[in-house]
C-alpha positions as CSV (number, residue, x, y, z in Angstrom):
1,X,-6.0,14.2,18.6
2,X,-4.3,11.9,16.4
3,X,-5.4,9.7,13.7
4,X,-2.4,6.7,12.9
5,X,-3.3,4.6,10.0
6,X,-1.6,1.6,8.7
7,X,-2.3,-0.5,5.4
8,X,-0.6,-3.8,4.6
9,X,-1.2,-6.4,1.9
10,X,-1.4,-10.3,2.5
11,X,1.4,-10.4,0.4
12,X,4.1,-7.8,1.3
13,X,3.9,-5.5,-1.6
14,X,3.3,-1.9,-1.5
15,X,-0.3,-1.2,-0.6
16,X,-2.9,0.2,-2.6
17,X,-3.2,4.6,-3.2
18,X,-6.0,5.9,-1.4
19,X,-8.7,7.5,-3.2
20,X,-10.5,9.1,-0.3
21,X,-10.4,9.4,3.3
22,X,-13.0,11.1,5.4
23,X,-12.1,11.3,9.4
24,X,-15.1,10.4,11.6
25,X,-15.8,12.4,14.9
26,X,-18.6,11.5,17.5
27,X,-20.7,14.3,19.1
28,X,-18.5,14.4,21.8
29,X,-15.8,16.1,19.8
30,X,-15.9,20.0,19.1
31,X,-14.0,21.6,16.2
32,X,-13.0,24.9,16.5
33,X,-11.8,26.3,13.1
34,X,-13.2,29.3,13.5
35,X,-11.1,30.5,16.7
36,X,-7.9,29.8,14.4
37,X,-6.9,32.7,11.3
38,X,-7.3,31.1,7.6
39,X,-4.6,30.9,5.1
40,X,-5.6,30.4,1.4
41,X,-4.6,27.7,-0.9
42,X,-3.6,30.9,-3.1
43,X,-0.7,31.7,-0.4
44,X,0.5,27.8,0.1
45,X,1.1,27.5,-3.0
46,X,2.8,30.9,-3.9
47,X,4.7,31.1,-0.9
48,X,4.4,27.5,0.7
49,X,3.3,27.3,4.5
50,X,6.3,29.9,5.6
51,X,4.1,32.2,4.3
52,X,1.0,31.8,6.3
53,X,-0.2,33.5,9.9
54,X,1.9,30.9,12.3
55,X,-1.4,30.5,14.2
56,X,-3.3,28.8,10.9
57,X,-1.2,25.5,11.6
58,X,-3.3,23.5,13.5
59,X,-1.8,20.2,12.9
60,X,1.0,17.6,11.1
61,X,1.5,14.1,9.4
62,X,4.0,11.9,8.0
63,X,3.6,9.2,5.7
64,X,5.5,6.3,5.5
65,X,6.0,4.1,2.4
66,X,6.9,0.7,2.0
67,X,10.7,1.0,1.5
68,X,11.2,3.1,4.9
69,X,11.1,6.9,3.2
70,X,8.4,9.4,4.5
71,X,6.9,12.5,3.4
72,X,6.0,15.4,5.9
73,X,2.8,17.5,6.0
74,X,1.4,20.4,7.7
75,X,-1.8,20.8,8.4
76,X,-3.3,24.8,7.8
77,X,-6.3,26.1,8.4
78,X,-8.4,27.5,5.4
79,X,-12.0,27.9,3.9
80,X,-12.8,25.1,1.5
81,X,-15.5,25.9,-0.9
82,X,-16.9,28.6,0.7
83,X,-16.7,26.3,4.0
84,X,-14.4,25.5,7.0
85,X,-11.6,23.1,5.9
86,X,-8.0,22.3,5.8
87,X,-5.2,22.6,3.7
88,X,-3.1,19.5,4.3
89,X,1.1,20.4,2.5
90,X,3.5,18.7,1.4
91,X,6.7,21.1,1.4
92,X,8.9,18.8,-0.1
93,X,6.7,17.7,-3.2
94,X,4.1,20.5,-3.5
95,X,1.2,18.8,-3.1
96,X,-1.7,21.0,-2.0
97,X,-4.7,18.5,0.0
98,X,-7.9,19.8,0.7
99,X,-10.2,18.1,3.4
100,X,-13.5,19.5,4.4
101,X,-15.0,19.6,7.5
102,X,-18.8,18.6,7.5
103,X,-21.3,17.1,9.0
104,X,-21.2,12.9,8.9
105,X,-23.8,12.4,5.9
106,X,-26.2,9.0,6.2
107,X,-25.6,5.9,6.9
108,X,-23.2,6.9,9.5
109,X,-25.0,9.7,11.6
110,X,-26.2,7.2,14.1
111,X,-22.3,7.1,15.7
112,X,-20.8,10.3,14.4
113,X,-21.5,14.0,13.6
114,X,-18.4,15.5,12.5
115,X,-16.5,14.4,9.2
116,X,-13.2,15.4,7.7
117,X,-13.3,14.9,4.4
118,X,-10.1,14.3,2.1
119,X,-10.4,14.1,-1.2
120,X,-7.3,13.1,-3.5
121,X,-7.4,14.4,-6.4
122,X,-6.6,12.4,-10.0
123,X,-3.6,12.4,-11.9
124,X,-1.7,11.2,-15.1
125,X,-0.6,8.3,-12.7
126,X,-2.8,5.0,-13.2
127,X,-4.1,3.8,-10.3
128,X,-1.5,0.6,-10.1
129,X,1.5,2.9,-10.3
130,X,0.4,5.5,-7.6
131,X,2.0,4.8,-4.5
132,X,0.5,3.9,-1.3
133,X,1.7,5.0,1.8
134,X,2.2,1.9,4.4
135,X,1.5,4.5,7.3
136,X,-0.2,7.6,7.8
137,X,-0.2,9.6,10.8
138,X,-1.9,12.9,11.1
139,X,-2.2,15.2,14.7
140,X,-4.7,18.3,15.4
141,X,-3.0,19.8,18.2
142,X,-3.2,23.7,17.9
143,X,-4.4,25.9,20.5
144,X,-5.4,29.4,20.6
145,X,-6.8,32.1,23.0
146,X,-10.5,33.0,21.5
147,X,-13.4,34.5,22.9
148,X,-11.9,35.1,26.9
149,X,-11.0,31.0,26.8
150,X,-8.2,28.7,25.9
151,X,-9.4,26.1,22.8
152,X,-7.9,23.3,21.1
153,X,-8.4,23.0,17.0
154,X,-10.2,20.0,17.7
155,X,-11.3,19.3,21.7
156,X,-13.5,17.1,23.4
157,X,-17.3,18.2,24.1
158,X,-17.1,15.8,27.5
159,X,-14.1,14.7,28.3
160,X,-15.7,12.1,30.6
161,X,-17.0,10.3,28.2
162,X,-16.1,8.0,25.6
163,X,-15.1,9.0,22.1
164,X,-16.2,7.0,18.8
165,X,-13.7,7.3,15.5
166,X,-13.7,6.1,11.8
167,X,-11.6,6.6,9.3
168,X,-13.8,5.8,5.6
169,X,-11.2,4.9,3.3
170,X,-11.3,4.1,-0.6
171,X,-8.6,3.3,-2.3
172,X,-7.8,2.9,-6.0
173,X,-8.2,-1.0,-6.4
174,X,-12.2,0.2,-5.4
175,X,-11.7,-1.1,-2.0
176,X,-13.9,0.3,1.0
177,X,-12.8,0.0,4.4
178,X,-13.9,1.9,8.1
179,X,-11.9,1.0,10.7
180,X,-13.1,2.2,13.6
181,X,-11.7,2.8,17.8
182,X,-13.2,4.1,20.6
183,X,-11.1,5.5,23.1
184,X,-11.6,7.9,26.8
185,X,-9.3,10.9,27.1
186,X,-6.4,11.1,29.6
187,X,-5.5,14.1,31.3
188,X,-1.5,14.9,30.9
């Protein structure tokens, strides 16, 4: 499963930096964090993603900036505030973002069931000076064996129906957007 977000401005300037992203998934998607080993934030901070169990790596991401530069990230299965979550680790910068996996809250429950909630930590850099990505692509594609069957980190509960997705986003400018999409899975 891949989320591909593009940000642009009317005048071609650098897009505003994000404050929070919430990936919204409907009930046709199952989350299986319990099937994968976890890696702690302390492990990633102290020794990097290479110190985590290899099977805890559940995805990857690429952020692209207006100037053409890119930054890579690795998604690691973890525990955040006592519940299931993902650490999004950026090896070249040392940044680690926490994403919680939780039930969607109102008013989005009529369409979505699950949320991957990423709150970007505040920094000393003033909001107007924080770089925003012009594109951010994150893919979850890890597969493992659990309870006698093959499971994916995120998988379809019904391969015949349309799946609904959203990406609720808040930027440092105060702008809030919710682009949505739907798709029907295809076999590879």
